[in-house]
N, C-alpha and C positions, 0 to 999 in steps of 0.2 A: 503377824501372819503375812505371808506373801504367796503369790501364785507359784504352784509347783505341779508339774505334770510328770508322772512317773510311769505311765503306761501309754500304749497307743490309744487313739481316740476313735471309736469307743473301746474301752477295756472289756475284759471278759464278763464282769458282773453287769456292766451297763448293757452289753450285747444281749445277755440273757433277759434282762428286764424289758429292753426295747422290743425284743422278739415276742415276749409275752403280751406286751401292750399292743403290738401290731396285730396279734391274733384275735384280740377281743374288742379293740376300739375302732371307731369309724375311720375312713380314709380322710376325714376333714382335719385330723390332728396336724399340727404345723410345726411347733417349735422343736420337737425331737427330730424332725427331718432336717432342719437347718443345723441344729446343735445336738448331735447324737450322743447324749449322755443321759444317765439316770441319776437323779438328784438324791443325795444322802442327807445333807444338812447345810444350813447357812449360818455364817457368823459375820456380822457387820457387813463389810463390802465384799465378802468372799463366799463362794459356793463350793461345796465339796461333793464330788460325785461318788457313785457306788464303788469305784475302784480306788478311792483315796486321792484322786487328782483334785487340786485346789485351784479355782479360777477366780480372778478378779471380775466381779459381776457388773457389767455395764448395760445390763438389761433390766435387772431388779423387778422381775415380774411385770414387764412392760410398763415400768414406771410406778408400780404400786408401793414398793418398799422404800419410801422416801428417806427413812433413817436406817436403811440396810436391813439385814436379816437378824431377827431375834433380838431387837433392842430390849434390854432388861426392864426398863420402866414401862414400855408398852406391853410386854409380856405380863408384868405384874398387875397392870390395870385390867387386862383381859381376864387373868386368873382370879382376881378379886371379884370381878363382875360375874364370873361363872357361878359363884356361890350364891348370887342374889337372883338373877334372872338372865335369860339369854334371848328370849323372843317376846316382843310386846305389841305386835301389830302397830297401830298408830296411837295407842294409849300413851299419855304422858308418864314419864318415869323420871327419877332424879338423874339418871345417866343421860337420858335423851335431852332434858332441859339444859343440863350442863353443856352438852355438845352443841345445842342450838345457840346458847350464849356465846360460845367460842366461835361458831360459824359466823355470827354477825360481827364479832370483833375483828375477824379477818378482813371485812369489807372496809373501804374508805368511809370515814365518819359521815360524809355527806350522803351516803346511801343507806346507812344502817336503819334509820327510823322509818323509812318507807319501803323496806324490803320484807317480803314474806318468804318463808321457807316451805317447800313441799318435799317430803321424803318419798322417794320413788322405790322401785324394785332395786336389787343389789348391783345392777350394772350401769355403766355409762350410757349404753344404748337405751335403756329404759328412761334415763334422764332426758335424752334427746326426744324420745317419744312424748314424754310429758311436756317438754318445752313447746314442741310443735302443736300439740293438742291444746295447750293453754292459749297460744297465740291465735289459733283458728277459732277458739271459743270467743275470745275477746273481739276479734276483727270481723268475724262472720265470713271471712274469705278462706280460700282453699289452697292456693299456690304457695310455694316456698322458693325463695331464691337461695341457691347454694353456689359453690365456686369450684372451678377446675382444680383437681388435686386434693379436694377435701375428703376427709373420712369421718363418718359420724356413727359407725356401728355396722353390725352385720345381720341385724334382724331385717325382715322383709321391708318394713317401712323406712328404717334408717338407711337401707341400701339405696332407696330412691333419692336420698340426699347426698350420696357418696359419688365422687367423680369417677372411680375406677369402673370401666365398662365391663371388665371380666366378671366382676362380682354381681352384675345385674342380669346374668343369663338365667333368669327364673321365669317360668310361665306365670302370667298374671301379675308381674311386678308392677306396682302402681307408680306410674311416671308422674309424680306430683311436683317435680322440681324444674326450675329453669336454671341452667348453669351458665355462669359468666366467668370471664378471666380473673384470676387471682394475681396479686402483684409479685410474680415470680421473676424478679428483675435479672437474675443470672441467665435465664432463657425467656426473654419477654414473650408472653403469649400473643402479642400483636406484632412481633417481629421488629421491634424498635431497639436501637442501641441505648445503652445507659445514658449517654450524653443527650439524646433527644427525647428521653422519657419525661413526660409531664403528667404522669399517672393517668394516661389515656384509658387504662382499663376501667377505672371508676367512672370516667366521663362517658364511656360506652354504656355502662349500666344505667347511669343517670339519663342518658338520651333514650334508652329503650323504655324505661319506666315512665318517662314523661311524654313519649311519642304516642299519640292516639292510634297510630298505625304501626306501632312497634311490635305488636303481636304478643306482648307479655302483660297480662293483667296485673293490677296492683296486688302484691302478694300478702299472705297472712303474716309472713315473717321473712327476715333475712338471717341466715345462719352461716357462721364461719369460725375457723380456728385462727387464733392470732399468731400461732406458730404451727403450721401444718406438720403433723407427725408422720403418718403413713405416706403423705405426699412428698416427704423428703426434707423435713426440718427446715421449713421456709418461713421465716418471720415476715409478718405483713409489713408493708412499707408504711411509716407513720402518716404520710399524706393520704394514703389510700383509706386507712381506717377512719381518719378524722373526717374526710369528705363523705365516707359512707355513713358515719354517724349523723352528719348534718342532713344528708339526703333522707335517711329513714325518719328523722325527726319531722322534716317537712312533709313527708307523705303519710305520717302516722302509721309507720310499719315497724313493729317491734324488732329490735336487733338482739339476736341470740348469739352469745359467744360460747363456743364449746371449749370449756377449760378442763375437760376430762383428763387430759394429759398435762396441760400447762399449769394447772392449779396446784395448790398446797405448796407453793414456794419454788416450784421447779425452775422458773425463769429468773428468780432473784427477788421477786415480790410475791405476796400471797397469791395474787392473780395477775396474769400477763396484761390484762387490760389497763392496769394501773400505770404501766410504763408508757401508755399511748395517750394519756390524758382524756380518756372517754369514760362514760358511764353507760353500760349496756342496759337493756330492759330485762334480759334474762341471762343468768349465768348457770351453766351446767357443770357440776363438779362431781367427781367420783375417783376412781383409781386410788391415789395416795391418801384420800380423805379419811379413811377408817383405820389408820395405823396398821395396815396389813389385812384388815377384815373388810368384807364387801359392804359397801354403802354407796348410795347415789342420791344427790339432791339437786333441786333447782332453786336458785335464789332470784326472786323477780320483783319488779316494781308492783306495789300493791294496787295500782290502778288497773292492772290486768286481771285481778282476782275475781273473775265472773263465774268461777266454778261452783257447781252444786256439790253437796256431800257425795262422796264415793265417785267423783268424776274421774279420778285416776287412782286406782288402788294397787295393792301388791302385798302378797302374804308376807314377804320377807323385807318389808320396809321398816321393820322395828328391830334391827339387829343391835341388841344391847352391847355386845362385845365390841362392835365397831364404834358405838357411841363412846364407850369408856376409853378404849384405846385411842380413838381419834381426838377426844378432848385432851387427853394426856399428851399426845403427840404435839398438838399446837402449843401447849405450855412449855414442853421441853424445847421445841424449836425456838421459842422466844427467849427462854432462859439461856440457851447455848449459842445464841447468835447465828442460827443456821442460815437465815437469809443473807447475812453478810458473808458467810462461808460460801454460799452458792455463787455470789457475785465474784468473790476473790479467787476461789479455786477454779470457777468456771472460766474466768479471764485467763488464768494461768494455763489451763488445759487448751483453750482456744488458741492462745499464742503458740503453744507447742505444736498444735496441729498445723498452724500456718507456717511454722519452720519446716515441717515435713512437706508442706506444699511447695516451698522454695526448692526442695531437693528433688521433687518428683513431678515431671510434666503431666503425669496422668491425673493429678489432683486439680480439678477445675475450680472448686469453691469450698471454702470453710465458713460455716455460718451457724447461727443459733443464738439463744438467749440463756444466760445462766448455765445450768447443767443439763440443758437440752441442746445437744450439738450434733451437727451433721457435716460429713465430708463428701462432696459430690465428685465422682470419678469421671474421667473421659476415656474413650477407647484407646487401647495401646496395641499396636500391631494387629493381629487377627482377633484379639480379644475385645469383646464389647465392654462397656463400662460396668454392666451388671456382672459379667464374668470376672472382671478385675476385683470388684468388691467381694465376690464369693471366694476368690483365691486368697485375698488378704484376710478375710474373716476366718477361713480355714487355717491359714498359717498362724494367725493370732491365737486361735483356739488351741493349737498344739503347744503354744507357749504359755497358755493360761489366762486368756482374756476372752470374755464373752460379750458379743454385741450382735445386733441384727441389721439387715439391710432395709432400705425404704426407698421411696421415690419411684420415678418411672423406670420400669425394667430393673428395679433393684440397684440403681446406680449410686445410691447414697449409703454410706456407713453411718448408722445412727447410734448415738451414745446417750444412755439414760442411767448414769451412775447414781448411787445414793447421794442425798443432799448434804450429808455429813462427811463426804469424801475428804480425805486428808491430802495435803500437798504432796506427801510422799507417795500415796497411792496413785495420784494423778501422774506423777513422774514414772511410776512403774508401768502404768498403762501406755504412756508415750514411748517408753523404751521398748515394750512389746510391739507396739504398732510400727515403730521405726524398723525393727528387725524383720517383721512380717512384710512390710512394704519393700524393703531392700531385697528380700528373698524373691518376692513376686516380680520385681523389676528385673532382677538378674535372670530369672527364668524366662521372662518375656523377651529380653534381649537375646538370650541363647536360642530361643525359638525363632526369632527374626533372623539371627545369623545362620541357623540351620536352613531356614527357608531360602535365604539369599544364596547360600552355598549350593543348595539343591537346584535352584534356578540356574546358577552358573554352570553346574555340572550338566544339567539338561541342555543348556545352550551350547556347551562345548560338544556334547554328544551329538546334538543336532547339526553343529557345524561339521563335525567329522563325517556324519552320515551324508550330509549334503555334498561334502567333498568327494566321498566315495561314489555317490550317485552321479556326480558330474563326470568323474573319471570313466565310469562305466558307460555313460552316455557318449562321451567323446570317443571312446574306443569303438563303440558300436557304429558311430557315424563315420569312422575312418575307412578308406578302401582296404580290402583284405590283401595281404602280400601274396605273390605267386611262389609256388614251391619248385618251379623249373620243369614241371612235367607238361 
């Protein structure tokens, strides 16, 4: 299969379904506004819309579909479980215990024996809620340290942990977090150059937490993403996270890593924290964990387990379909060498994006880990970086590639392809992106040329007008001739 677009976007059938959706759904819907299609079906790395257009899917349900659409073995596991049970609250079942064993096997061996699992409601946000509640119960403290650019959910409590100010415009929003600079070295939050950086951002946090006059009480937890997703696909700097881990150890502050998007092999290891040589106190995992079905868990050090029965419940924390498909997914990934594929094809895709960076001055940075990649744009002519991303995204969509924007003002093109993406599919995506970027660059240059020509024309008209005004003024100032009378 390959990308194929045969109608305008959106096509007639998609327009009808989009209009029906708009009439009955709330104004908070988002993805159909960015990518105006109605989905018909998915097959592996491809998505087909209601008009028969086929797209290479680099969104994959916001990172949920780690083995692409409709993987036959995951479908088989879910279908078999349907005949047994689908909903189990928090009772033990064969499917749940099998899933639990696989979850623990995903962790480094040094963490397995001292890790407890808590099954949360079906979303990553509920996992974050559970992690924060656990740490507050353990420490008896209330504050949480979070970081600029972080995103941890859109419930009222998780919004308080999220850096984006626009999402906080709610009455009574509990401001429970203290926000500190994240190691965004491409645009240093402290205004330093890469050459002079000595991870001053973590030293700033250390000074604030140790300063009796710093104004920031010792928190109940520190939470961060090791690769910021909504913040613009920004991997944490190794020195930053290692010093942060040391600091939180010293202060007995639990370190929570939000692996909702980076978990399940997305970065080339089961969890991103493995690549940094640290062991967090709490890991939050969701999205791709359930083989396409909703599930959310926290994995935490047993020393934190001060909870009483029913301290954090949820009706849908016993999703048996997610347990069956999720356990199967882990085994399939091991059998098929998916983590190695993530590293190998991810490096190929990243190198291809860097070749495009060499061709286009408006690409400021290419970054990411594994198959979680981002391209940060810079302004071009009259267009902002966010406008450029939107134009490239639209041009790519017309050619059959789906991805979404991220970062400040939407300045980053974010790619979350399936983890079993093939080398050929990566090349297809690069070819589409190359054509889309060239189209946008040519359009930008044409617009700049038109603007320059318009300014030249205006300048020329101004010079002519000024010349005429000067002649008129000179004529008016000259003595009038006599007619002989």
